[in-house]
Backbone as numpy.savetxt, mean C-alpha at the origin, in Angstrom:
# Nx Ny Nz CAx CAy CAz Cx Cy Cz
-2.55 -31.07 2.17 -3.30 -29.83 2.22 -2.43 -28.54 2.20
-2.89 -27.69 1.41 -2.12 -26.41 1.27 -2.28 -25.60 2.48
-1.27 -24.78 2.81 -1.41 -23.79 3.84 -1.99 -22.53 3.17
-2.54 -21.72 4.04 -3.15 -20.59 3.43 -2.42 -19.26 3.88
-2.22 -18.35 2.93 -1.62 -17.03 3.16 -2.68 -16.05 2.82
-2.91 -15.03 3.60 -3.95 -13.99 3.43 -3.12 -12.65 3.09
-3.57 -12.06 2.01 -2.97 -10.75 1.58 -3.87 -9.63 1.43
-3.69 -8.48 2.12 -4.71 -7.48 2.04 -3.92 -6.23 1.39
-4.49 -5.60 0.42 -3.80 -4.74 -0.49 -4.56 -3.33 -0.47
-3.91 -2.20 -0.21 -4.61 -0.91 -0.27 -3.62 0.10 -1.00
-4.09 1.31 -1.19 -3.34 2.32 -1.80 -3.42 3.54 -1.05
-2.40 4.50 -1.39 -2.42 5.84 -0.88 -2.03 6.70 -2.01
-2.76 7.88 -2.09 -2.47 8.66 -3.35 -3.39 8.33 -4.43
-3.09 8.75 -5.69 -4.03 8.61 -6.84 -3.09 8.35 -8.00
-3.61 7.52 -8.91 -2.91 7.23 -10.27 -3.25 8.30 -11.29
-4.00 9.32 -10.90 -4.53 10.29 -11.97 -3.49 11.38 -12.19
-3.36 11.70 -13.40 -2.47 12.72 -13.99 -3.36 13.91 -14.61
-4.36 13.36 -15.34 -5.10 14.39 -16.23 -6.62 14.56 -15.73
-7.03 15.75 -15.96 -8.42 16.13 -15.56 -9.25 16.08 -16.84
-10.29 16.93 -16.75 -11.27 16.94 -17.80 -10.54 17.46 -19.28
-10.93 16.73 -20.35 -10.44 17.08 -21.61 -8.85 16.86 -21.71
-8.35 16.03 -20.86 -6.94 15.73 -20.90 -5.97 16.86 -20.31
-6.48 17.79 -19.58 -5.79 18.85 -19.06 -4.85 18.26 -17.81
-3.61 18.63 -17.87 -2.77 18.11 -16.77 -3.12 18.80 -15.54
-3.10 17.79 -14.46 -3.33 18.30 -13.08 -2.04 18.43 -12.44
-0.94 18.12 -12.90 0.33 18.06 -12.20 0.65 19.54 -11.71
0.97 19.53 -10.32 1.28 20.79 -9.76 0.13 21.62 -9.29
-1.09 21.19 -9.53 -2.20 21.92 -9.10 -2.64 21.53 -7.64
-3.51 22.42 -7.15 -3.99 22.14 -5.77 -4.80 20.83 -5.84
-4.41 20.00 -4.77 -5.02 18.71 -4.60 -4.44 17.54 -5.25
-3.34 17.87 -6.25 -2.77 16.81 -6.96 -1.93 15.87 -6.06
-2.10 14.70 -6.38 -1.24 13.73 -5.52 0.05 13.31 -6.33
1.19 13.65 -5.83 2.46 13.53 -6.60 2.92 12.03 -6.50
2.29 11.20 -5.67 2.79 9.78 -5.40 1.48 8.82 -5.53
1.80 7.58 -5.95 0.82 6.43 -5.76 1.62 5.53 -5.05
1.24 5.13 -3.81 1.73 4.00 -3.07 0.71 2.93 -2.87
1.29 1.71 -3.17 0.39 0.47 -2.99 1.14 -0.40 -1.89
0.35 -0.87 -0.99 1.05 -1.69 0.00 0.17 -2.92 0.21
0.86 -3.97 0.90 0.12 -5.20 1.18 0.53 -5.74 2.57
-0.41 -6.19 3.39 -0.16 -6.93 4.52 -0.43 -8.32 4.43
0.46 -9.20 4.66 0.25 -10.66 4.56 0.42 -11.36 5.91
-0.46 -12.43 6.12 -0.43 -13.00 7.39 -0.78 -14.53 7.17
-0.36 -15.46 7.95 -0.70 -16.73 7.98 -1.90 -17.10 8.85
-2.24 -16.13 9.76 -3.22 -16.37 10.75 -4.09 -14.99 10.71
-4.99 -15.18 9.73 -5.98 -14.07 9.52 -6.95 -13.93 10.72
-7.39 -14.97 11.32 -8.30 -14.90 12.33 -7.73 -14.18 13.61
-6.54 -14.38 13.84 -5.95 -13.67 15.12 -5.67 -12.20 14.71
-5.18 -11.87 13.51 -4.88 -10.57 13.08 -6.13 -9.67 13.13
-7.21 -10.29 12.55 -8.53 -9.58 12.57 -9.10 -9.38 13.94
-8.92 -10.25 14.79 -9.45 -10.19 16.21 -8.74 -9.15 16.85
-7.30 -8.94 16.61 -6.60 -7.92 17.35 -6.96 -6.51 16.93
-7.25 -6.32 15.61 -7.67 -5.02 15.16 -9.05 -4.63 15.65
-9.86 -5.68 15.43 -11.30 -5.49 16.01 -11.35 -5.24 17.52
-10.51 -5.97 18.28 -10.41 -5.78 19.72 -9.95 -4.32 20.02
-9.00 -3.75 19.27 -8.56 -2.43 19.49 -9.77 -1.48 19.31
-10.58 -1.62 18.16 -11.68 -0.79 17.87 -12.66 -0.82 19.03
-12.88 -2.10 19.51 -13.97 -2.16 20.57 -13.48 -1.40 21.88
-12.18 -1.53 22.08 -11.72 -0.71 23.29 -11.94 0.78 23.20
-11.74 1.28 21.96 -11.98 2.66 21.59 -13.39 3.02 21.82
-14.22 2.20 21.20 -15.67 2.50 21.42 -16.30 2.31 22.76
-15.49 1.72 23.64 -16.07 1.48 24.97 -15.45 2.50 25.89
-14.48 3.29 25.47 -13.70 4.18 26.38 -14.33 5.53 26.25
-14.80 6.03 27.34 -15.39 7.40 27.44 -14.60 8.50 27.03
-13.26 8.30 27.00 -12.42 9.40 26.58 -12.33 9.47 25.05
-12.68 8.45 24.34 -12.58 8.36 22.86 -13.95 8.28 22.24
-14.90 7.69 22.77 -16.14 7.18 22.14 -17.02 8.45 21.76
-16.78 9.56 22.48 -17.59 10.82 22.19 -16.93 11.61 21.07
-15.75 11.26 20.56 -15.15 11.98 19.37 -16.12 11.80 18.28
-16.39 12.75 17.53 -17.44 12.77 16.45 -17.21 11.57 15.50
-15.97 11.49 14.83 -15.83 10.44 13.82 -16.00 9.05 14.50
-15.59 8.89 15.74 -15.73 7.51 16.34 -17.22 7.19 16.66
-18.00 8.29 16.94 -19.31 8.04 17.30 -20.29 7.75 16.10
-19.75 7.85 14.82 -20.53 7.45 13.73 -20.75 5.99 13.60
-21.87 5.61 13.16 -22.10 4.13 13.01 -21.23 3.40 12.15
-20.66 3.99 11.10 -19.85 3.44 10.13 -18.36 3.59 10.41
-17.96 4.09 11.51 -16.57 4.36 11.79 -15.79 3.04 11.80
-14.59 3.20 11.17 -13.57 2.21 11.18 -12.12 2.91 11.14
-11.04 2.27 11.46 -9.77 2.93 11.48 -9.30 3.25 10.04
-9.12 4.47 9.87 -8.63 4.98 8.60 -7.74 6.41 8.78
-6.43 6.18 8.58 -5.50 7.19 9.10 -5.91 8.59 8.67
-6.18 8.80 7.40 -6.49 10.19 6.97 -7.65 10.83 7.69
-8.68 10.12 7.91 -9.86 10.58 8.56 -10.05 10.52 10.09
-9.14 9.71 10.68 -9.21 9.49 12.07 -8.66 10.80 12.83
-9.38 10.96 14.03 -8.91 11.96 14.96 -7.46 11.70 15.37
-6.70 12.85 15.60 -5.27 12.62 15.93 -5.07 11.81 17.20
-5.89 11.80 18.18 -5.81 10.99 19.35 -5.89 9.51 19.05
-6.88 9.24 18.16 -7.15 7.81 17.79 -5.89 7.40 16.91
-5.45 8.31 15.97 -4.27 7.92 15.19 -3.13 7.58 15.96
-2.81 8.44 16.95 -1.61 8.21 17.80 -1.67 6.94 18.58
-2.96 6.68 19.02 -3.12 5.39 19.78 -2.99 4.13 19.00
-3.40 4.10 17.79 -3.32 3.04 16.92 -1.85 2.85 16.36
-1.19 3.96 16.20 0.28 3.82 15.89 0.95 3.26 16.95
0.70 3.57 18.24 1.34 2.86 19.46 1.02 1.34 19.49
-0.22 1.09 19.11 -0.65 -0.35 19.08 0.06 -1.13 18.00
0.14 -0.44 16.75 0.90 -1.17 15.79 2.38 -1.39 15.94
2.96 -0.57 16.75 4.42 -0.80 17.12 4.61 -2.14 17.80
3.60 -2.54 18.44 3.77 -3.79 19.31 3.22 -5.01 18.60
2.27 -4.72 17.61 1.51 -5.79 16.88 2.35 -6.66 16.13
2.15 -8.06 16.24 2.94 -9.05 15.40 2.02 -9.88 14.60
2.74 -10.80 13.75 1.93 -11.73 13.01 1.64 -11.28 11.60
2.31 -10.40 11.06 2.11 -9.93 9.69 3.43 -9.32 9.02
3.42 -9.29 7.82 4.54 -8.70 7.05 3.99 -7.62 6.17
4.81 -6.58 5.86 4.34 -5.42 5.08 5.29 -5.12 3.92
4.74 -5.11 2.62 5.49 -4.76 1.44 4.77 -3.52 0.82
5.61 -2.60 0.32 5.22 -1.36 -0.25 5.84 -1.05 -1.49
5.15 -0.57 -2.52 5.78 -0.04 -3.75 5.50 1.41 -3.93
6.52 2.21 -4.25 6.36 3.65 -4.45 6.19 3.95 -5.88
5.18 4.55 -6.26 4.96 4.85 -7.65 5.20 6.42 -7.82
6.55 6.76 -8.23 6.76 8.15 -8.54 6.07 8.55 -9.79
5.40 9.65 -9.72 4.54 10.07 -10.92 5.26 11.09 -11.80
5.49 10.69 -13.06 6.10 11.51 -14.08 5.28 11.55 -15.31
4.81 12.70 -15.65 3.80 12.86 -16.72 4.30 12.26 -18.05
5.58 12.60 -18.34 6.08 12.08 -19.67 6.10 10.47 -19.69
6.54 9.86 -18.64 6.52 8.45 -18.54 5.09 7.97 -18.54
4.24 8.55 -17.90 2.81 8.17 -17.81 2.11 8.08 -19.28
2.46 9.13 -20.07 1.95 9.20 -21.45 2.53 8.12 -22.42
3.78 7.99 -22.28 4.66 7.09 -23.08 4.29 5.68 -22.70
4.59 5.23 -21.44 4.54 4.00 -20.97 3.17 3.41 -20.60
2.39 4.29 -20.17 0.98 3.84 -19.76 -0.22 4.38 -20.70
0.33 5.03 -21.78 -0.70 5.58 -22.75 -1.76 6.42 -22.13
-1.29 7.18 -21.08 -2.16 8.12 -20.34 -3.48 7.44 -19.69
-3.28 6.17 -19.36 -4.30 5.35 -18.58 -3.93 5.19 -17.20
-4.55 5.93 -16.21 -4.22 5.71 -14.93 -4.45 4.30 -14.35
-5.38 3.59 -14.92 -5.53 2.34 -14.41 -4.46 1.30 -14.83
-3.82 1.67 -15.90 -2.57 0.80 -16.45 -1.52 1.02 -15.49
-1.32 2.32 -15.17 -0.20 2.81 -14.22 -0.39 2.06 -12.84
-1.67 2.06 -12.44 -1.86 1.50 -11.00 -1.61 -0.11 -11.07
-2.06 -0.81 -12.11 -2.06 -2.22 -12.03 -0.58 -2.70 -12.49
0.17 -1.84 -13.18 1.58 -2.26 -13.29 2.27 -2.26 -12.02
2.04 -1.12 -11.20 2.68 -1.19 -9.89 2.19 -2.40 -9.09
0.92 -2.64 -9.07 0.49 -3.85 -8.29 1.10 -5.10 -8.74
1.31 -5.27 -10.04 1.98 -6.44 -10.51 3.47 -6.44 -10.00
4.05 -5.34 -9.98 5.39 -5.38 -9.63 5.59 -5.60 -8.07
4.53 -5.08 -7.27 4.48 -5.42 -5.87 4.29 -6.89 -5.54
3.54 -7.56 -6.37 3.09 -8.90 -6.21 4.17 -9.93 -6.64
5.01 -9.52 -7.62 6.00 -10.40 -8.24 6.99 -10.83 -7.09
7.20 -12.13 -7.06 7.98 -12.80 -6.07 7.40 -12.87 -4.66
6.23 -12.22 -4.47 5.51 -12.25 -3.18 4.66 -13.52 -3.28
4.28 -13.93 -4.39 3.54 -15.13 -4.74 4.45 -16.17 -5.38
4.97 -17.09 -4.56 6.08 -17.90 -5.21 6.10 -19.39 -4.84
5.21 -19.74 -3.88 5.29 -21.15 -3.23 4.11 -22.02 -3.62
4.44 -23.19 -4.26 3.40 -24.04 -4.76 2.58 -24.66 -3.58
3.09 -24.73 -2.43 2.33 -25.47 -1.37 1.46 -24.45 -0.57
1.23 -23.16 -1.13 0.45 -22.33 -0.40 -0.76 -21.81 -1.26
-1.86 -21.83 -0.63 -3.06 -21.09 -1.29 -3.06 -19.61 -0.95
-3.00 -18.78 -1.95 -2.95 -17.40 -1.71 -4.37 -16.83 -1.74
-4.80 -15.99 -0.77 -6.03 -15.33 -0.76 -5.80 -13.81 -0.75
-6.10 -13.12 -1.81 -5.83 -11.76 -1.94 -7.08 -10.93 -1.86
-7.05 -9.87 -1.15 -8.09 -8.88 -0.93 -7.67 -7.46 -1.22
-8.32 -6.90 -2.30 -7.97 -5.58 -2.72 -9.04 -4.55 -2.24
-8.50 -3.53 -1.63 -9.51 -2.46 -1.07 -10.22 -1.80 -2.34
-11.53 -1.74 -2.27 -12.35 -1.29 -3.33 -12.07 0.30 -3.57
-11.67 0.48 -4.91 -11.57 1.82 -5.40 -12.21 1.97 -6.68
-12.30 3.18 -7.17 -13.05 3.47 -8.45 -12.32 2.79 -9.71
-10.96 2.71 -9.49 -10.17 2.18 -10.69 -9.99 0.66 -10.64
-10.52 0.08 -9.62 -10.36 -1.37 -9.45 -11.52 -2.22 -10.04
-11.06 -3.23 -10.80 -11.99 -4.16 -11.39 -11.40 -5.46 -11.21
-12.33 -6.55 -11.03 -11.79 -7.86 -10.78 -11.00 -8.29 -11.97
-11.34 -7.90 -13.25 -10.64 -8.34 -14.38 -9.13 -7.80 -14.25
-8.90 -6.59 -14.13 -7.63 -5.96 -13.96 -6.92 -6.53 -12.70
-7.64 -6.69 -11.64 -6.87 -7.29 -10.45 -6.32 -8.68 -10.80
-7.15 -9.50 -11.35 -6.70 -10.81 -11.76 -5.54 -10.83 -12.79
-5.61 -9.86 -13.71 -4.62 -9.70 -14.76 -3.21 -9.48 -14.00
-3.25 -8.55 -13.05 -2.01 -8.21 -12.40 -1.51 -9.34 -11.54
-2.42 -10.19 -10.91 -1.97 -11.32 -10.19 -1.42 -12.44 -11.03
-2.04 -12.62 -12.28 -1.63 -13.78 -13.17 -0.26 -13.31 -13.83
-0.06 -12.01 -14.09 1.25 -11.62 -14.59 2.32 -11.78 -13.45
2.01 -11.51 -12.24 3.00 -11.74 -11.21 3.27 -13.19 -11.11
2.27 -13.97 -11.16 2.46 -15.45 -11.00 3.28 -16.06 -12.12
2.96 -15.58 -13.40 3.63 -16.01 -14.66 5.12 -15.70 -14.58
5.48 -14.59 -13.99 6.95 -14.24 -13.96 7.65 -15.16 -13.00
7.00 -15.75 -12.01 7.58 -16.69 -11.22 7.57 -18.08 -11.87
6.35 -18.45 -12.29 6.26 -19.76 -12.85 7.18 -20.09 -13.95
7.44 -19.05 -14.87 8.37 -19.23 -15.89 9.66 -19.58 -15.43
10.09 -18.86 -14.41 11.57 -19.06 -14.01 11.60 -20.31 -13.15
10.78 -20.60 -12.26 10.86 -21.65 -11.29 10.04 -22.90 -11.70
9.28 -22.84 -12.79 8.41 -23.92 -13.11 7.57 -24.44 -11.99
6.84 -23.57 -11.34 5.97 -23.90 -10.39 4.45 -23.58 -10.66
3.59 -24.19 -10.13 2.18 -23.87 -10.39 1.52 -23.36 -9.12
1.06 -22.20 -9.22 0.56 -21.45 -7.95 -0.93 -21.31 -7.98
-1.55 -21.38 -6.81 -3.04 -21.25 -6.81 -3.38 -19.97 -5.88
-4.48 -19.46 -6.26 -4.82 -18.19 -5.55 -6.45 -18.08 -5.68
-6.96 -17.17 -4.79 -8.32 -16.67 -4.81 -8.16 -15.12 -4.64
-9.06 -14.48 -5.18 -8.98 -12.91 -5.15 -10.47 -12.36 -5.02
-10.36 -11.20 -4.43 -11.68 -10.50 -4.19 -11.42 -8.99 -4.01
-12.26 -8.19 -4.46 -12.25 -6.75 -4.09 -13.35 -6.43 -3.03
-12.81 -5.73 -2.02 -13.70 -5.67 -0.77 -13.61 -4.23 -0.24
-14.56 -3.95 0.58 -14.82 -2.61 1.25 -13.84 -2.64 2.41
-13.10 -1.44 2.60 -12.17 -1.37 3.72 -12.91 -1.43 5.03
-14.11 -0.87 5.11 -14.85 -0.92 6.30 -15.29 -2.30 6.79
-15.20 -3.23 5.90 -15.56 -4.64 6.28 -14.45 -5.59 6.60
-13.19 -5.08 6.36 -11.92 -5.84 6.48 -10.93 -5.06 7.25
-11.10 -5.28 8.69 -10.19 -4.55 9.53 -8.65 -4.73 9.33
-8.30 -5.74 8.73 -6.89 -5.97 8.43 -6.29 -4.87 7.53
-7.13 -4.27 6.54 -6.85 -3.25 5.76 -6.35 -2.06 6.50
-6.83 -1.84 7.73 -6.54 -0.65 8.45 -5.00 -0.59 8.74
-4.47 -1.76 8.88 -2.95 -1.83 9.09 -2.13 -1.31 7.94
-2.45 -1.80 6.71 -1.67 -1.43 5.61 -1.99 0.16 5.28
-3.25 0.61 5.62 -3.64 2.01 5.42 -2.74 2.86 6.31
-2.64 2.59 7.46 -1.82 3.37 8.41 -0.33 3.39 8.03
0.17 2.21 7.63 1.60 2.23 7.24 1.88 3.01 5.88
0.82 2.95 5.04 0.96 3.69 3.75 0.88 5.21 4.03
0.02 5.56 5.00 -0.19 7.06 5.39 1.12 7.46 6.01
1.84 6.74 6.85 3.06 7.16 7.44 4.09 7.48 6.54
4.37 6.47 5.50 5.26 6.53 4.42 4.95 7.76 3.54
3.76 8.01 3.20 3.39 9.09 2.35 3.72 10.47 3.10
3.47 10.65 4.40 3.65 11.84 5.08 5.18 12.05 5.10
5.90 11.01 5.24 7.39 11.08 5.26 7.90 11.61 3.92
7.48 11.14 2.91 8.03 11.47 1.52 7.51 12.78 1.17
6.26 13.16 1.33 5.73 14.38 0.80 5.97 15.55 1.73
5.75 15.31 3.02 5.91 16.41 3.99 7.16 16.44 4.80
8.01 15.48 4.60 9.19 15.19 5.42 8.80 15.07 6.85
7.68 14.69 7.12 7.27 14.39 8.54 7.58 12.91 8.88
8.76 12.72 9.71 9.21 11.44 9.72 8.82 10.65 10.98
8.25 11.28 11.94 7.98 10.69 13.22 7.06 9.36 13.06
6.08 9.42 12.28 5.13 8.28 12.15 5.93 7.14 11.43
6.59 7.53 10.37 7.40 6.45 9.53 8.36 5.86 10.41
9.25 6.74 11.09 10.34 6.20 11.90 9.80 5.36 13.13
8.69 5.67 13.57 8.05 4.81 14.79 7.80 3.41 14.28
7.42 3.24 12.97 6.94 1.99 12.40 7.95 1.41 11.46
9.20 2.01 11.33 10.10 1.61 10.37 10.42 0.12 10.35
10.48 -0.49 11.57 10.76 -1.78 11.64 9.70 -2.82 11.16
8.52 -2.25 10.84 7.44 -3.06 10.36 7.40 -3.18 8.96
8.23 -2.43 8.23 8.26 -2.46 6.70 9.25 -3.60 6.33
8.80 -4.70 5.76 9.67 -5.79 5.44 10.38 -5.48 4.09
9.65 -4.79 3.17 10.22 -4.39 1.87 9.50 -3.13 1.42
10.40 -2.23 0.96 9.81 -1.04 0.24 10.58 -1.05 -1.17
9.69 -0.91 -2.24 10.34 -0.93 -3.57 10.04 0.51 -4.17
11.14 0.94 -4.77 11.12 2.35 -5.36 11.59 2.16 -6.91
10.59 1.53 -7.74 11.13 1.06 -9.05 11.53 2.18 -10.10
10.99 3.36 -9.92 11.21 4.46 -10.80 12.32 5.46 -10.32
12.99 5.03 -9.31 14.22 5.76 -8.88 15.40 5.26 -9.75
15.36 5.77 -11.07 16.36 5.38 -12.06 17.80 5.71 -11.76
17.92 6.97 -11.15 19.19 7.45 -10.81 19.99 6.42 -9.92
19.25 6.14 -8.93 19.93 5.23 -7.91 20.21 3.79 -8.50
19.26 3.41 -9.29 19.44 2.00 -9.78 20.25 1.90 -10.97
20.19 2.84 -11.98 20.99 2.84 -13.25 22.30 3.53 -13.14
22.37 4.66 -12.54 23.54 5.42 -12.47 24.42 5.07 -11.27
23.83 4.98 -10.13 24.61 4.78 -8.96 24.82 3.28 -8.60
24.03 2.35 -9.31 24.07 0.93 -9.21 23.91 0.48 -7.78
23.06 1.10 -6.99 22.79 0.86 -5.71 21.52 0.12 -5.42
20.69 0.03 -6.44 19.41 -0.74 -6.25 18.24 0.09 -5.64
17.06 -0.36 -5.79 15.89 0.42 -5.41 14.96 -0.48 -4.49
15.53 -1.47 -3.87 14.80 -2.29 -2.87 15.39 -1.96 -1.51
14.48 -1.74 -0.65 14.83 -1.45 0.74 14.18 -2.45 1.73
14.97 -2.92 2.80 14.50 -3.88 3.72 15.05 -3.55 5.01
14.80 -4.34 6.06 15.17 -3.93 7.46 16.70 -3.62 7.65
17.54 -4.36 6.92 19.02 -4.17 7.06 19.42 -3.04 6.13
18.63 -2.71 5.20 18.99 -1.57 4.22 17.71 -0.65 4.14
17.46 0.04 5.24 16.24 0.82 5.36 16.07 1.97 4.37
14.78 2.16 4.13 14.48 3.27 3.13 14.58 4.60 3.92
15.14 5.53 3.18 15.28 6.95 3.93 15.37 7.88 2.78
14.93 9.17 3.05 15.04 10.19 2.00 16.39 10.65 1.78
17.27 10.38 2.65 18.70 10.65 2.54 19.43 9.72 1.55
18.85 8.53 1.22 19.47 7.61 0.33 18.76 7.57 -1.04
17.45 7.74 -0.97 16.62 7.73 -2.25 16.92 8.96 -3.06
16.63 9.01 -4.29 16.79 10.17 -5.12 15.70 11.09 -4.75
15.85 12.44 -4.97 14.82 13.36 -4.54 13.49 13.05 -5.25
12.48 13.25 -4.47 11.05 13.18 -4.98 10.59 14.45 -5.58
10.95 14.75 -6.71 10.65 15.89 -7.50 9.12 15.86 -7.97
8.41 16.87 -7.84 7.06 16.87 -8.50 7.05 17.52 -9.75
6.45 16.97 -10.82 6.36 17.57 -12.12 5.58 18.88 -11.97
6.03 19.76 -12.77 5.30 21.10 -12.87 4.36 21.12 -14.07
3.31 21.93 -14.06 2.32 21.94 -15.12 3.00 22.40 -16.39
2.73 21.76 -17.54 3.32 22.03 -18.76 2.65 23.35 -19.37
């Protein structure tokens, strides 16, 4: 009987470059200069889910927090961008101690010229190329049944999701001649507490890169098993240093190439 691995995938930022009538949004107010995609994987989904749900229940039972407006709403769930600063700090503290999962993240540096040429101005193609790169070599063992859950977004479709998974699997299968099995689904973040973990870790990394606000990222840096920065061409091609970061080779703005934002054409 195969063992099961559960993978929960979310994003931070947007794959969008162009607005109405193809007008560039780069450098405008509200434009997201990065797209981050992250995944949390675990062999014990039941325990991980119980731990996050248990944290939420403690918040809802605590008179110090349950009266906070966002928490008091019937559809509240942990979401870093929308959470009250006190809730956010408390969950970050909880995540520092939480065990039983691995985190992998890919950084999508947004470059308008590359987007038009490589992705034919299609934000969905950009998104799912990053997802495929993230999943490659993460799905590699024939004795494991992979169960993948992608947070529901406007750009997400089961067809494109499965295409990204198949491409990631094919790149491994061709090299290692293994047959991999998986199940996949697109789900609502509010119904899958495990997604709150990757959401918070993506939020911390995004704040670090865009705003140079390092305290959240540094507090959880030991939780990032792998960070991939595939479009850091200078570091990879010119400096020959590679664009994969792990615990013994941690990601830092001091070692990565500058994150420059395109200006409107």
